[in-house]
N, C-alpha and C positions, 0 to 999 in steps of 0.2 A: 504623472504628465511626462516625465523623462521616457518612460517605457512606451507611452503612447506616441511620442515623437520619433522613437527610434524605429517604429514600423510593426509589421504583422508579427514577425518572429518574436520579439521582445514583449509585444503584447500577450501572445499566447504563453510565452515564457511565464511572464507576471501571473497570468491566470492560473498556471500550473502551480506556481509558488503559493498561490492563496490557499491550495489544498494542504499544504504541508505545515499543519499545526505542530509537527513534532521537531521543527527546526527554526520557525519564526515566531515572534511574539504576537500576541492577539492585536495589538495596535497596528502592526504592519500588514497583517492578514485582512483586516478590515479595510485598509486603505487599497490593498491590492484587488479586493473583491469590487471595487469602484471602477476598475479598469473596463473601458468600453472599446470595442472594435468597429464601430460605425465611423466609415470613412465616405468620402464623396466617390460616387461610382465612375468606373473608367468608361472610356469611349465606346459607343455602340459598334463602331467598326471593328474594334477588338472583339467584341462579343460575337459578332457575325463570323468573323474570320476564325475564331476558335470553334465554333459550332461546325463550320464546314470542313475545317481541318479534321476533326475528331469524329464526326458523323458521315462524312463523305459527300454531302449534298448541301447544296444552298438553303438558306433558311426559308425561303419562299416555298420550296419542295417538301420540306419537312413539316411545316407547320401552315395551316391556313391563314392565320394571322399571328403576328408578333409584335409586341408592345415594345417600342424602343426605350420607353421611360422604365428604369428599374423601380420595382416595388420595395425592394430592401437592398442595402449595400453593406458589406463588412469588409474587413481586412483581408479576408481569404477568397471570398467571391460575392457575387451579387445575384439577385433574382429578378428574372423577366416574366411577366405574364404572357401566355401564348394560348392559341386554340388549335386543336388537332383537326384533321381533315373530316373526322366524324362528329365534330362539334363540342368534344370534350375540353373544358378548360384546364390548362395544366401550369405548373410552375416550373420555369427553367433555371437551374442554379448552374452559373458559369464561372469557373475559376478565373482569378486575375491573370493576365499574361505576365509571363517571365517570373512568376512567383516562386518556382522551385529553384532557379538559379540564386535569386535573393535570399531564400531560406538557407540554401546550403552555405552561402557566404556569411550569413549571420550565425549559423550553428558552428561553423569554423571558428569565429571569433568567440562565442561563448565557451568553446572547448578549451580555447586558448586561456581565457581567464580561469577556467576551472584548474587547468594544469598549473597556472601560476599560483593559484591559491593553495594548492596542494604542496607545492614546492617551498613557499615562503611564509605561509600563514600558519602558525602552530595550532595544532588542534583540528584544521579543516579536514584532515584525512577521515576523521571520525564520521564527517557528515557525506563523505564519498561525492564531492563536487563533479568530478569526471563521470561517474556512474549515473548521477542525476541528470546531467546534460545529455548522455548517451540515451538514457530512457526517454527524455524530452524529444530527442531526435527521432526515436521510434514511434512515439505517440503522433508527432507532428507529421511524420511521413504517412501515417495511417489517415490522418485527418485530410491530408492532400489527396489521397487517393479516392476519388469520389466513388468508384467501383465498390469499395468497402462500406461506404455510406448508403449505396442503394441497397447492400446486402443487410445492413442495419436495419433499415426501414422494412424490409420484407421479413426479416426475423421478428421484429417487433410486432408487425401486423399479424403474423401467425400465432404469436403468443397471446394476442387478445382478440382473436377471431371470433370467439363466442362471447365477449363482453359487450354489453350495451352502454358501458360508461366510457370507453375509449374509443376514438376514432383515429385511425391510421391511414394516410393517404397512400393510393396505389402507385406503383413504380413502373415506368415504362422502359423496359430493358433495351429495346432497340433504339431508344433515344437517349441512352446512358454511355459515359466513358470515363476515363480516369479523370477527366476535367469538367464533366457535365453530369448533372443528375435531373431527369425530367419526371415529375410527380404530379399526382392529382392536385388542383388547385382547389383548396378547401375555404369556403366562406365562413367567417367566425368572428369573434370579438377576442381580441388580445387581453390576456389576464391583466396587463397593466391598467387597461381601461376598466374592468370589472372592478378591480381594487378601488379606483377612484370613483366610480359610480355610487350614487346613493338614491336611486330612484325605484329600486325595488324590481328592477327587470330580472336580476339573478337571485337564485337561492344559496347565498354565500355559504351558509351552514354546510349544505349538502355538497357543495363545491369543495369545501375544506376536507370533509370526510372521504369524498371519492378520491381527491388527489392523493391523500395519504395512504388510502387502501391500495391505490394502484401502484404507488411507489413501493410499498412493502411487498407486494405480489411481485415486483420485478426483482427485487434484491432477494428475498428470502425463498421465494419458490422457483424463480426461474434463473437467478444468478446472472441476468443481463439486464442492465438498467441504463436509464438516461443519465449521463454524467453531469448535467448543468441544467435542472429543471427550474431555472429563475422565471419569473412571470413573462420576460419577453418571449421565452420558448414555449409558452403555454397558450392555447386558444379555447375559448368556451363556445360550443354550438348549441343549438336549441336543445332542451331537454336535460341541460345540465352536463352534456357530453364534453369530455375533455380530450383536446387533441394536442399532442406533443409536436414540437417543430424542432429542426436542426438536429439530425442524428449523426453528426460528425464525432461528437465526443460521448462514446458509450463506455460504461463500465462492465467489467466481467469479473465473475467470482468463480473460482474452481470449485469442484464438488466438496472437496474437503473443508474450503473455507467457507462455503455456504452451509454446510452441517455444522460446523463451529459456530457460526453466526446464529443459526436456529437453536443450538444449545444455550448460547448467551442470552437471547431473547426468553426462552423458556425459564432459564436460571433468574433472570431479573424479574419475571412475573411471579415466581414461586420464592424469590428472595433467598435462592440456593447458592450460598457462598462456593461450595465445592464445585458445583456445576459451571459456575461461572469462572472459576478459576481454571477449570480443565479446558474450557472453550477457549480462554485467553491464551493459554499455553500452547493450544493446537493451531492457533491462528496466527501466531507471532514466532519469530525465530530468536533464540537466546543461547546462553552458554549453559552446560550441562550442570556447573555447580550452583545453579540458581537455588536460593533458599526458598523452597515451595511453602513451608509453613509462614514465613514472613509475608509472602505474596498473597497466601490465602487470608491472612489477618487484615492486610491492607484493603483486599477486595471486599471483606465484611465491613470495614469501616465505611468505605465508599457506599455501598448498598443500603447500610444502616442510616448513613445520612440522607440518602434520597428518599428511604422509606418513611422518613418523619416529615417530608414536604407534602403539602396539599397538592391535589390534582393541577389546581390552577398554577402552582409554582413549579411544578415538575417539567423540566426542560430536557426532552430526549436528546436532543443534540449535545447539550452539555454534559449529559451522562456519558455518551459515547467518547467525547473529547477528554473528560476526565479518565475514563478507562484508558485511553491512548496514552496520557500523560503518566499514569500509574505504571502501565507496561514499559515506558521508556525510563522511568525512574529505577526499574529493576534490570535494565540493560537488554531489555527486549526489542527486537526491531519489527515495526509494523510494516507490511507491505503497502506500496503506493496504492493498489486497487483498492484496500480497505480505507484509506484516507479519502480517496475519491468518493466511496460510498458514504463516509461520515459527511462529506461536505453535501452531497446530494441530499441526505437525510436532514440535515440542518436547513438547507434551503427549502425543502419542500414543507418543513415544519413552519419555517418563517412565513411561507405563502399561506399555510392554513391558519395561522394566528393572525395574520393581517385580514383574512377574509372573515374570520370569526374569532373574536377575542376570547371568547369562552371555549374554544378548541382545546381538547385534552387528548393528546395523542397516546397517553398511557392507556385509555379505554380501548383504542383502536388496537394497540399492542397486545392487550389482554385478549381480545376477541381474535386476533390474528394467530396468536400463540395456540388457541384451541383449533384453529384451522391448520396449523403446521402438524399438530398430533393427528389430526383427522387425516391429512394428506398421506402420513406415513402409513396408516392402517387401511388406505384405499386397497380394494381387492386386486386391482390391476398393478398397484404397486407391490403388494403382497407377493403376487405372481411372478412379477419381473424379479424381485429380490430373491424368491425361491429358485427360480430358472437360473439366476447368475450363480447362486451359491450351488446349486446341483451340477452346473457345468463345471464349476472349480472343483467339486469333490470328484466328478467323474475323470477329469483331467489328473488329479491327484492319484487316484487309484490306478489310473492307466500307466502312469510313470513309476509307480511304487515298486513293481518287480525289477525294472531296470535299475533304479536307485539302490535297491537293496543288493542286486547283484553286483553293481560297482563298488558298494561299500564292503562286501565280503572279498572281493577281488584284492582291493587294496590292504585289508587285513592280512590275507593270505601272503601277499608280497612284502609284507612289512612296510607298506607305504602309507599306512593309516596313521594319522597324526591328528591330536586334538589339541586345541588351543584354549587357554584360558586366561581370562583378564580379571584380575583381582583389583577392586577399587577400595579406596580408604586406608591405603596403606603409606600414603605420603607422610603423615606425622611419624610413623615408626621409622621410616627411611631416614628422615631429618635427624632423629634421634641417634639412630646408628651411625650416621656420617659425622654427628658431633662426638659421639663417644670415640669413634676411630681417630678423629683429628686430635682429640686430647692425648689419646694414647701414643700416638705417633709424635706429637709434640713433645711430651713427657720423655720419650725415649732419646729423641734429638737433643733435648736439653741436658739430659744426664750424660750423653755421649760428649757434649760440648765441655761440660764441667770435668769429666774424667780426662779428655784431652788436655784440657788447660793445666789441670794438676800435674799431668806427666811431663809436658812441656817446661812448666816451672821447676819441676824437680829435676829435670836433665840440664837445667840452665842454658837453653837454647838462646844464642844470640838473635838480635841484639839485647843487651841487657841494662838494667837500672838498678843500681845497690844490690848487684849480684842476683837480681830477679829478672827473669825473662819477661821482656816487654809484650811478646806474643802471648804468653801464658796469661800476664795481667789483663791484657785486652780480652782474652777469651773468658776470664772470670767475670769481667765487667759485662760484657754482652748476656752471658747465661744468668747474671743477676738481675738485670733488666727485664730479661725475657721471663724470669721466674716470678718476679714481683707481678708483672703484667697478667701472667697466666693465674697467679694466686688472687689477683684483684678480680679478674672476670669469674672465678669460681665463687667468691664471696658475695659478689653483686648478684649472681643467679640465685644463691641461697636466700639473700635478702628480699629478693622479689617474690619467691615462692611463700615466704612468710609474712 
């Protein structure tokens, strides 16, 4: 409620925090997931003024008709229905006026809080609050640039151009800007209404299966996925066709991350501990001294725990969350992109279970794993990989004579040097340091005792009872040091035995 009252920037910040199951407890995450960004619409005069400034013409010239009443309103933008001169019905998404200045001010405030936390809150630097706010700034800047959203829609449409299960609206580039997106207006039923309906108009089992398959394809085949597929952003069309809405928050996975995720899926299906461990290490960042054996044992225990669960009890989202918590417990850092992916997986799985209580995502995962394997051995994929490998080999052979000539030239001039890095010698170095310290300490102690004896023998003043006070002091210091040294040696011997 506090974040909603603070405005759009803090609403989006809370929504982003709801993805961070690596730093927040589940109770707080569930509360942040309830954040809504529905707000009253802004004035129609501001809408028309923004369109005219960005597109260069009055609304009446750009559209045959324009509905002044918004069909949807959120913290960042609102949507109006309009009609083009050729009769096409479109949805015009217009950004709220003055939003960028407000967001910049709010982000400066958040960054100030983050810096204060790093300065005065012990342990906060481990969570890198300033880095998190900077990442949020970049993501929010992308979401405020509607030209990127238009590009996301076009890319999403090309991904599913051959699919009969997905409908993606067309985008009209001439009617788009950094604050305006004009897209095809699609009639359909919101998934929220489908979930509430009980009249048999919709095949909920089929919708659950299709929605999960579509999400799996986005993540594991394309590496480009809808970041917030909650029921409000999904629409159902005749024939159980699913239409995604609001492409401002999209997730992206790098090829290496997608490959590792594919290996994770295949490893989970085959209950292959080594494969899952390798994928987990490839997809996270950690320290080089990580204990691989202990990590592999922990992964085995986790997979074994889920392997004993029935299909009805198996929760794919919880499995991914447990993997993240396992990685964090070993000091591995999980990229935010993967956390967004896990959140999207949990969301779509929840939609599927609400549609069909008997929905079993593991069955779809197993089928999809086979699809991943088949995708790897597609002729066009093999040809592409072979071509890439061939080009790399040709480039290596092309540069090999020059590299060999450089190497021989350095050897002739005496400039050739080889570097070696030997690991695992730290315990030996510590032992040598300890031996050296004891040897030097013994020499210093013996020197102190001899010097004290000579001073005492010479009767160097000041004296007490014909004994040199300096010599006596030297004897006392050397005695205390000797006792301490002997005590440390005996304690080490007792610890070994």
